[in-house]
N, C-alpha and C positions, 0 to 999 in steps of 0.2 A: 529088399532087406532095409531096416532103418537103422542109422549108427549115428550114435550121439559121441560127438568128441569134447574132451574138456580141455582147458588149455589151447584151444585151438587157433589162437591168434600167434603162436611163436613160429619160428622156422619150420619145425617137423608139421604143425598144423596145416600150414599152407600146401607144403608137398603132398599130404594127403591126398588133399581135394583133387590133386591131379590124375592120382590112380585110381579114385573110386570107379565102380562101375555106374554106367548110365543109368541102370536099374535102380542101384542105391538111392537112398532117401539120406543125405545127411544132415545132421543139426550141428553146427558149429555154436559152440557156447564158449565164454570165457568170463572173468572178474569184469573186466572192461571190454567194451567192443569199439575196435579202433575207428574213427573218422570213416564214413564211407563205405563200411562194411555190413555186411548184414549178420546177424546172428541174435543168440539168446546169452542174458547176462545169468550166470550161475558162479556161486561160490561154493564150492564141495564141502566146506565146512559149516554152511548153512543148510541143517536137515531138512526144514521146512520147504525151503526154497527149493531143494533136491526132490525130495518127495512130489512136491506139484509137477515139475518139470518131467520128470520120470512118468507120472500119472498119466499127463496130458499127452505126451509124445509116444508112449509104451515102444523105447527103441529095443531092438532085438539086439544089440552088440554096444558096449560101451568101450570107447579106447581113451584111456585116461592119460593124459598129457599135464595136467595140472601139477604145479610142484614150485616151490621154491629152489632154484637151481644157483643161486648164487651162495658159494661154499662159505666166503667169510659171514655172509649175513648171517647164515644158520649158526655159524659158530658162537656168534655173538649175540644170537636169537634164538636160544636152543627149544623154547616154549613155542614160539611162533613157528619155527621149524618143524615140530613134532605135530602142530595142530594141524598144519595144512598137508606136508608131506606123509604123515602118518594117520593121523585121525582121520584127515580129509578120506582118504582110500578106506576107511571103516567104515565112515559112512556109506560111500558107494555099493560096499559088499553088503552091507547090512538092508539098503533100501532097494537095491537091483536084483532081482533074481537069475536075471540072463547073464550071458558070457562077458567077462571084463577082460580085455587087453591092456596092461599097464607095463607104462616104460620106464625101465629102471637105468641104472648105471654102473660101471666099473670101479665107482667109489666105495663098493662093499667089500673090496679088496684093500690090503695093505701096500699094495703095490712093490713088493719085494721078488715077486716071481711072475710078472705078466709076460707075454699076453695069457690070460687066463680061462680055462674050461669051465662049462657049466658043474661040474663037480669037485672044483678046486675049493680050499677052505677060506670061509667067509671070515674078513677082521677088518672091519671098518675103523678108520682112523680120525674120522672128522663127525660131527653133528650130523653134516649134511649123508655120509654115508651110513650112519646108523638108522637114521630115520628113512632111508629109502629101503635099506633091508627090511626094518620091521615091516615098511609097508607090502614088501614083497611077501614075507611071510603070511600076512591077511588076505592078499589077492591068492595065494596059493592054496589055500585051506579049502577052495572048491577046486575040485579036478578038472572042469571044462575050463577053466580061466588059465591065462596066459601071462608071463611076464617076459619081455623083452630087454636085454641089456643093451646099452650103447653106451658110445664115450665119443666125447669131442666133435659134436655135432656142427655142420657149418654150411652156408648157402650164401649166396649174394645177395639176400634182400637188402635193400637200400635202407630201410626205416630200421632195421635190427641193430641196435647198439650192442649188443652182447655177442654179434658175430666176430671170431678171430679173424676170419677172413676180411671182413669189412675194416676192422682196426688196422691190420696190417697194410690193406691198399689205400686206405684214407691218409695215413701217416706217411707212407712211401711217396703219394701222389704229392704231398705237401712238403716234401723234402725233410720231413722231420725223422731223426734217427730214434731208434725204439730198442728196448732189452729185450730178448725173448730167452726163456730157459733152454738148456741144452741137456737138462740131466732128467725132463720128464717125458716118458715115451708112450705113445699111444697109437691105434692105429685110425686117425680121424675119418671121419663118416659123412658124406653128403648126404642132406637129407632125404634127397630124392632116392638114395639107394635102399636106406632104411624104411621110406615110405612106401616103396615097390615091396619090400621085404615083408611088412606090416600086414599089406592087402594079400600078397599070398599066404600069410599063415592064417588070415582071416577066413579067405576062400578055400583053404583046405583044412579047414576046422583044427588048426595046429593048437595044442595046450601043453601047459607045464611051463618049464624054465629055458631060454635059450639066449645064446648071444650072437651079436652082428655087429661086424667092423668092417669096414673096406679093407683092401688087401695091403697098402703099404703101413710097416709098422717104423716108426722113426720119432726123432725127438720134435717138440714144439718149436726148436729152432730151425730145423731141418724141412719142417712144413713152411714155415714162413719163408724160407730162401725157395721153396719150390712156388709158391704164390708170387713173390717178387718177379721169378723167371717168366710164369707163365703170363703176368699181366704186362712184361716188358720194363719194370722199375727197379732201381737202383739196390741191389742185395747188399752192397757195402754198407747201408745204412742201418743194417739189423746186427745188432751187438748181441754176442752169445753172452750169459751169465748162468751161474747155478741157481737152483731154486732157494738156497738159504740167503742170497742176495736181497730177495724180494720182501722179507719179513713179513709175510702174511701171516693173517691171524690163525686160520685152520692149517693142518699139514695136508699134503699134498702125497697121494701114490705115487712113486715116481716112475717104476716100471709097471704100469697099468696097461691098459688095452685089452682087448677080448678075441678070444680064438673063435673063429667063426664056422669051423668044419662041419660041427653036426648038423647045423641047421643048412648049412651050404648042401651036404650032402642029401638032406631030406628035400628041399626043395628044388635041387639040380639048378644051381644058378653060381655064377662066377662074380665074386666081389669085385667093383671096380677100383681102379688105378685113381690116385690122387689127378694125376696130370690130366687124365681123361675127362675127371670131373671137373675140374678147372676149366679146362676146354668148352665144355658143354655148357658150364655157367657163363663165359665169355659170350659164346654163340647167342645164348639168351639173351643177355646185356645187349649186345649189338642189334637185335630184332626191333 
């Protein structure tokens, strides 16, 4: 099977490469190819480039991870957010006749009643959430496609500046006090957990709309405390604050997160706990 991954050089893209079958041919693409990495340059808003690559590679599956995920940037740049998060997905659907697996987010909900099930009412409260929901609708117009919603993805990749895990660890190692909100609830998800689920969905030809999140449902502050304890760092440096004190441009869903029971029962797998994931990351870092 030939699999083309867009946005392949983020946290999840790297984890996906670990779970592919040796029989699969994986093409990694991105707007920029990191130094020392192999792959193809691809911007999904460039129709000509997109058509050329799909025609030359003839993939069987596209896994779309390409998106602008900076929520505040999307809020202040709605046209750019729509161009990439929504219109880029329309380009993929228009150009590629095969199965598309698309990664979405719990930000399509308003955060009043999480964790959310697949059938719960959609109500995005940010530009980011709206553009991602519009993309979902485009992908699901074709019956064989799959939309998988996720939330608060994390890993220990050192180069990733967007990683909450790295931000907490690096600051605490440098004895810096940090402020973390205690009123935003999610079930943070290790990228290797959702990468495994994505490949299981692919191998079992799962289509439609599903949620995935790891086991623990907790505040961002409590997640930071777990990180500190796992890494043997000083948790007293973590100060809890309400979201309102951050004065962020885009509103955040407070009680977000995703109920993964539907997919868990289909695939017959158990979502991992945060402590187990952090321990596995620490073992990898020590190797």
